[in-house]
C-alpha positions as CSV (number, residue, x, y, z in Angstrom):
1,M,91.5,138.0,100.1
2,K,94.2,138.1,97.3
3,I,96.0,135.6,95.2
4,D,99.7,135.6,94.2
5,G,100.1,131.9,93.7
6,A,98.0,128.9,92.9
7,I,98.7,125.2,93.6
8,F,96.6,122.8,91.6
9,D,95.8,119.2,92.2
10,V,95.4,117.3,88.8
11,D,92.8,114.5,89.1
12,G,89.4,115.9,90.0
13,V,90.6,119.5,89.7
14,L,92.4,120.2,86.5
15,L,91.4,117.0,84.7
16,D,88.2,115.0,84.9
17,T,90.0,111.7,85.7
18,M,89.0,110.7,89.2
19,P,86.3,108.1,88.3
20,V,88.9,106.3,86.2
21,W,91.6,106.4,88.9
22,H,89.2,105.3,91.5
23,D,88.8,101.9,89.8
24,S,92.4,101.6,88.4
25,A,93.4,98.9,90.9
26,V,90.2,97.0,90.4
27,R,90.7,97.0,86.6
28,Y,94.3,95.8,87.0
29,L,93.1,92.8,89.1
30,E,90.3,92.1,86.6
31,H,92.9,91.9,83.8
32,K,94.6,89.2,85.9
33,G,91.3,87.3,86.4
34,I,91.1,88.3,90.1
35,E,88.0,89.6,91.8
36,A,88.8,92.7,93.9
37,E,87.6,93.1,97.4
38,E,84.6,95.4,98.0
39,G,85.6,99.0,98.5
40,L,89.2,98.6,97.1
41,G,88.9,101.9,95.2
42,D,87.9,103.8,98.3
43,K,90.7,102.1,100.3
44,L,93.4,103.2,97.9
45,F,91.9,106.6,97.1
46,A,94.3,108.7,99.1
47,T,97.5,106.8,98.2
48,T,100.0,106.9,95.4
49,V,100.4,104.2,92.7
50,T,103.5,103.0,94.5
51,I,101.6,102.4,97.7
52,G,98.7,100.9,95.9
53,A,101.1,98.4,94.1
54,E,102.6,97.4,97.5
55,Y,99.1,96.8,98.8
56,L,98.1,94.7,95.8
57,K,101.3,92.6,96.0
58,K,100.8,91.9,99.7
59,T,97.1,91.4,99.8
60,Y,96.6,89.4,96.6
61,G,99.9,87.5,96.4
62,L,100.6,88.6,92.9
63,P,103.6,87.1,91.2
64,E,104.6,90.4,89.6
65,S,107.0,92.6,91.5
66,E,105.7,95.9,93.0
67,D,107.5,97.8,90.3
68,E,105.8,95.7,87.6
69,I,102.4,96.2,89.2
70,R,103.0,99.9,89.4
71,Q,104.1,100.0,85.8
72,G,101.1,98.0,84.7
73,I,98.6,100.4,86.4
74,N,100.5,103.4,84.9
75,D,100.6,101.9,81.4
76,D,96.8,101.5,81.5
77,M,96.3,105.0,83.0
78,G,98.9,106.5,80.8
79,A,97.0,105.5,77.6
80,F,93.9,107.2,79.0
81,Y,95.7,110.4,79.8
82,R,97.4,110.5,76.4
83,E,94.2,109.8,74.4
84,E,91.1,110.7,76.4
85,A,91.5,112.8,79.6
86,E,89.9,116.2,79.3
87,P,89.9,119.4,81.5
88,K,87.2,119.9,84.0
89,P,84.7,122.7,83.3
90,G,86.2,126.2,83.4
91,V,89.9,125.1,83.8
92,L,91.4,126.6,80.7
93,S,89.5,129.8,81.2
94,L,90.9,130.1,84.7
95,L,94.4,129.2,83.7
96,N,94.4,131.9,81.1
97,R,93.0,134.5,83.5
98,M,95.6,133.7,86.1
99,K,98.4,133.9,83.5
100,A,97.2,137.3,82.3
101,A,97.0,138.5,85.9
102,G,100.5,137.4,86.7
103,V,99.5,134.7,89.2
104,R,102.2,132.1,89.7
105,M,101.0,128.6,89.2
106,S,102.2,125.1,90.1
107,V,100.9,121.5,90.2
108,A,101.0,119.2,93.2
109,T,99.7,115.7,92.4
110,S,99.7,112.2,93.7
111,T,99.7,110.9,90.1
112,E,103.0,109.9,88.5
113,R,104.6,112.3,86.0
114,E,104.5,110.0,83.0
115,C,100.7,109.9,83.2
116,I,99.9,113.6,83.6
117,M,102.4,114.9,81.1
118,G,100.7,113.0,78.3
119,A,97.5,114.9,78.9
120,F,99.1,118.2,79.7
121,D,101.2,118.1,76.5
122,R,98.2,117.1,74.3
123,L,96.0,119.8,75.9
124,G,98.5,122.6,75.8
125,M,98.6,123.0,79.6
126,T,102.2,122.3,80.5
127,D,103.6,125.8,80.0
128,Y,101.2,127.4,82.5
129,F,103.1,126.1,85.5
130,D,106.3,127.1,87.2
131,A,106.6,123.6,88.6
132,I,104.9,120.2,88.3
133,L,105.5,118.2,91.5
134,T,104.5,114.6,92.3
135,C,104.2,112.9,95.6
136,D,106.5,110.0,94.5
137,E,109.2,112.5,93.6
138,I,108.8,114.5,96.8
139,G,108.7,111.3,98.9
140,A,105.5,112.1,100.8
141,T,101.8,111.9,100.3
142,K,99.4,114.8,100.7
143,D,98.7,113.7,104.3
144,Q,101.9,115.7,104.8
145,P,102.7,119.3,103.8
146,E,106.0,118.7,102.0
147,I,104.6,118.9,98.4
148,F,102.8,122.1,99.1
149,M,105.8,123.7,100.7
150,A,107.9,122.7,97.7
151,A,105.4,124.3,95.4
152,I,105.5,127.7,97.1
153,D,109.3,127.5,97.1
154,A,109.2,127.0,93.3
155,M,106.8,129.9,92.9
156,G,108.3,132.3,95.4
157,T,104.9,133.2,97.0
158,E,103.8,133.5,100.6
159,I,101.5,130.9,102.2
160,Q,98.8,133.4,103.1
161,N,98.5,134.6,99.5
162,T,98.7,131.2,97.9
163,W,95.6,129.2,97.1
164,V,95.4,125.4,97.0
165,F,92.8,124.0,94.6
166,E,91.8,120.5,95.8
167,D,89.0,118.0,95.6
168,G,90.3,115.6,98.2
169,L,89.4,116.2,101.9
170,Y,92.6,114.7,103.2
171,S,94.7,117.1,101.1
172,I,92.5,120.1,102.0
173,K,93.0,119.3,105.7
174,T,96.8,119.2,105.2
175,A,97.0,122.5,103.3
176,S,94.5,124.3,105.5
177,A,96.5,123.4,108.6
178,E,99.5,125.1,107.1
179,G,97.7,128.3,106.5
180,F,97.0,128.1,102.7
181,R,93.8,129.5,101.3
182,I,91.6,126.7,100.0
183,A,89.5,126.5,96.9
184,G,87.5,123.3,97.3
185,V,86.6,121.7,94.0
186,Y,83.6,119.4,93.6
187,D,84.2,116.0,92.1
188,S,81.6,113.2,92.2
189,V,84.1,110.6,93.6
190,S,84.3,112.7,96.8
191,E,80.5,113.2,97.0
192,S,80.3,112.0,100.6
193,D,83.0,114.5,101.7
194,Q,81.3,117.7,100.3
195,D,80.0,119.1,103.6
196,D,83.4,118.9,105.2
197,I,85.1,120.3,102.1
198,K,82.8,123.3,102.1
199,K,83.5,124.0,105.8
200,L,87.3,124.1,105.2
201,S,87.2,126.0,101.9
202,D,87.5,129.8,101.5
203,V,85.9,129.3,98.1
204,Y,83.9,126.3,96.9
205,L,83.7,125.6,93.1
206,K,81.7,123.3,90.9
207,D,83.1,125.1,87.9
208,M,86.7,126.2,88.0
209,G,85.9,129.2,85.8
210,E,83.8,130.7,88.7
211,F,86.9,131.4,90.9
212,P,86.2,135.0,91.8
213,L,89.7,136.6,92.5
214,V,91.0,136.9,88.9
């Protein structure tokens, strides 16, 4: 196995933010004095903020527009990214090793750009990447391969030598089906999926610094 390119998810992979995202819609409703349905965080886990806003508008009959709901969630989360979000264990070590080895790097995330850039700029992570791609900008979720294909186009690498670093089972299934190498990353929010993630992963990591190829 070799690595010429790396595509990183953000939440649960580069940044330790998944527990906060998991409950972002619940917190938004709480601010409105509305009790969320049981399991709302799990239901919206694999979606974008835009899709989540559509669901909240339709299901809870909120007076705000979908754009206003989306912006409200992003404002709350944006403050967290700008002020509190931190890298997961081993991330900065791995990014530095990859940069030194000449590995091309990109980001493919379901999170909106305005959120993640606040954390990346504060943490000095922005300049590692050839491209930072979001599902909303691409127009497809990670149930579809478009964002991963856009990432390898930006890096100029071949699928068979490009690794996708992911913590979400649905994203791993998509990338694996296209022939990418998979580095499955543990995150507590995906605890129930770990057995399936391990089966689909070429490498399984609890600490990003333990990735063996650089």
